[in-house]
N, C-alpha and C positions, 0 to 999 in steps of 0.2 A: 885554507888549501891544505889538504893532507895528500900525503905519499900514498902511493898504490902503485901495485906491482903492476908491471908493463911487460908486453913481448911483441915485437914486432915480427911478423910469419910471413916467409913466403909460401903459399901454396900453389900445389899443382905442378910441383917442381921437386927433384931433389938436391937440385943445385940452386945455392943461392943466388937472389936478384935475376931468375930466368921467369918466373912464375909473375902470380900477383899477390901484391902486398898487404896483407892485413895488418892494422892496428888492433889489438888486445889489450883491454885496462880487465885484468884479473878480480878486481874489486869495485864492480860498481854500487854498492850499498851506499844510500844516502844521496845519492847524485839524482838530481832533478833533469826532467828532461832537456830543459834549456841549456844544463851544463854538459849533458852528454852530446848534443848537437853543435853546442858551441867547439866542443872539443874536435868532433868529427869534421866540423870545418876546417878546424885548424890543422889536423893531419894531411887534408887534403888526399887523403887515399881515397879508393871507389867505398870502401867499407870500413867503418872501425866498429867494433863491438863491447859490450860491457858485460860482464859475467856476473849473475846475480843467483842468491840461494832458488831454489826450485818452489814453486807455488803446488806443484802436483807431486803427490806421493811416488808415480812410477819414474819421474824425471832424476836425472843426475844433477844438472843445472840448469839454470835459466841464462838464454843471452838476449839481448837488445841489439838491435843490428842499425846503424847508422850510415848514410852516404854524406857527404858535403849538403845536401840538399833537403834530407829528409830521412823518417825511418822505414825501415822496411821489414814485411812481416815475416821473410823469410828469404833466404840467399845462400846458395851452396859454396863458393868459397868461404864465406865466413863461418860456416856452419862447420867445414873441415878444419879449417885453421883455429878456431876457437876451441875446439874439441881436443886439437894437436896440444894448443897452450896449456888447457886445462890439464891433462895429462899428464905435461911435462912439467907442469908444477905441483904434481904429486897428486892429482885428482883421482879418487877412487870409481868405479861402477859398481852398480849395486848389482849388476848381472858381469861376470867377467867376460860375458861372450858379445857383449852390445850394451852401448854407452847410448844413453836416450837424453834428449836435447828438448827443452821447454821452449819453445817460439812465439809468436804472435800467431800461427797457423796451427799450431798444438804441438806435438811430443815427433821429435825426427828419430828414429833409429840411426845408431851409427856403428857400423862393424870394423872391427880391427883384422885384417887377414893376418893370419898365425906365422905364415912364410915370409911376406914383404914387411909387415905392420902398418901396412898401405890402410888408411882409413877411407871407407866408403858411407854417404848416407841414402837411406831408401829415399827414391825422390817421391815428392808429395803426390797425392791426387791431380791427375791436369784432366783442367777442363778447355776443350779447344771448340773454335768455330769458323766458319770461313768470315776473313773481315771484307769490310763495306767497299764496294768499287772504285769510290770515291777516294776514300782512304788510301787502297793500295796503289790506285794512280799517283797520289801525290806523294807516295814514299819513293814509289819507284823512280819520278822523277828526280826526288832529292838525293837518290844516292846514284844519279847519273846513268841508271840502268834505261833499257828498251824491256817494255812489254815481255818481249818473246823470249829473253832471257831468265824469266822465273817459271822455272817448272812446277812450284804448288808454294800456297801461301794459307797461313794458319795464324789466328790469334789464338798465342798459348798464355794458360793461367794456371799456375801451380802457386800461386800467391802472390810474385811477382806477375805483371802481365808484358809479354811480349809478342811482335808482330815477326813470325817466323817465315822467312823465304828461302826456298830450296832452289840454289840457281845451277845452269846446266853444266858450269865446269868448276873445278878449283881457282882456275888463273881468272876467271870471273870474279870471283871471291877476293883474291888478292889483290887485285887491280882498284878495287873499288875507293875512291876519294870523295865520300859524300859531303853534301852539304848540311854541315851539322846544325846551323842556325834555323836553317828550314826545318829539318827533322823536330829541334826545339821547341818550335813556332804548334807543331802539329802535335806535340805533347805524345809520342809516342815511340817505344824503344824497340831497336828495331833488330833480330837477329838473323845472321846470313849463314848459310850452310852450303858447300860443296863436297859432292863425295869424288873420293880419287878412283879412278879405275885400277881392278887389280893387279894389273899390268904396270902401272904408271911410277915412277921413281919420282915422288914429291920433294918438290924445290921449296928452300927455306923462305924464299921469296919470288914471287911470280916473274918470269922475265921480262914482263912488260911494265912491271912497276919500277918507273923512272927516278923512285927515290933510292932504289936499292938492285939497280942491275948489276951493281959488283958483287953482288950478294949471291951470285948465281953456284949455291951450295946445296948437296945432299942433305936433308933435313935428320938424315939416319945419323951423320957423321956430327951434329952437332952437337955442342956438352948439352945434356941434359934430356936428350933424345934418346929414347931406348928402343925404340920400333917403329915402323913405318905407319903414320895415321891412315885411316879409312875414312876420315870426316875435316874437313877444314870450316872452323868456325870464325865468327867477328861478330862484335856485338856492339853497337850504337847507341847510347843512353845519354845524349844531349838532353832529354828531357827531365833529366835528376842531377844533370851537374858534368855528366862525365862524357866526353865526346867519344871517346873508344875505350873498353874495359878489357886489361888485358887477357884474361881466363875467366869464364862465368858459368858457375855451376849449375845455378838455377835455369840458366838458357840453355846448358847440355843436358841438364834431367828431360827438360819439356821436350826440347828438339827428338832426343832420343825415343822418349814415348810415340809421338808423332810418328816420326820417320819409321821406327820399327813397327807400328801398328799399319802401316802402308805400304810394307815391304820396301822398304828403298834401303834399308841398313839392315844386316844381321843382329842376332841376338847378344853379339858382346864384338866390339871394338874399341879402338882407340881415337879421341878425337885431337887434332892440334888446333889451338890458339894462341895467336900473342906474336905470331911471326913477323905482324907488318911493324910491329911496335919494339923488334929488338928482344921479345921474350921468346920462350921455349915451351910453354905451358902443353901438359898432357893431361888428359880427361881419361881415364877408363871407366867404360860403360859396359854393364853386363844385364842382361835379364834372366832371372833366376826359373826355375821349373816352375814354382809358383807364379810367374807373371811378373814379380816384382822388380823394377829396373832399379839398380845400383849405381851411383855414381862417385868415384872413386879418383884418388888422387896422393902424392907424397906433399909432406910439408915440411918447411925447416927453419929453425927460428934465426932469426938475422940480428935481432937486438933484443937486450934483457936487463932491466933495469927498473925503475921509477918514474913515475910521472904525479906532479902536485895538479889535485883537482879536488873542486869544491865548486858549492850552488853561488859562492860570491864571488864576483871579479876582483874585489880589494886582496 
């Protein structure tokens, strides 16, 4: 076993413990797949990353991303959290205006905003298609919805594959109590979105959510919330061992590309995610003049130290 530098980072928040936690092993050299998977399963976080030297000249570093159940080709909050940890540990990008991360889907550009120091990644290309009628009907049933509550549905693939559903109201999104076992058996990850009407003051938790009726709080007054969101998002991923993910960058990226293309959302908005789990994730989404969608947020380091890791269990 070898001591390795380690950070646990909270992503998509400026306030510790209100975002999505990420475990980052800053030196994954010499670790085999089994060792990485074992540690990711032990952390029991939605993702754990291992930083490695890049294998491509254009990249600043390479990252491998593991859930408790397996490796991902790309994920959003691990991209931003790993970059935050890499920079904090003294990483120096080849280009001062852009950090380039290597992962299984290829090279991901990450920009650092000069005024806020917020990091944002360039959303990978999206492949989308209509879901099969049988799959959609089974997912709708597992979510406890009626078919008429779903305004639109798409299979979204930017590395991870999500079944994206747009519901008719934010309250419908916040009230969901899915049958996670049924979703696990279907083997599909489901991303749910609801659009806030411009005049609506969003609540921290939907009024009809029985677990949180006492928390009838204006979301804009909650610590960690800087502005009223335009989109409410939830992510159910029992298929990879995560019942509900607090804040999901890859899903928000693909939702943005889809919803902007269909004129459901403007070229710039703030997404809220995690409120039903007691989190306050904020995802900043923007489409630039060239049509590239950027997905960003703050990150904060909560734990710093060393972990003992090696390929042997002895």
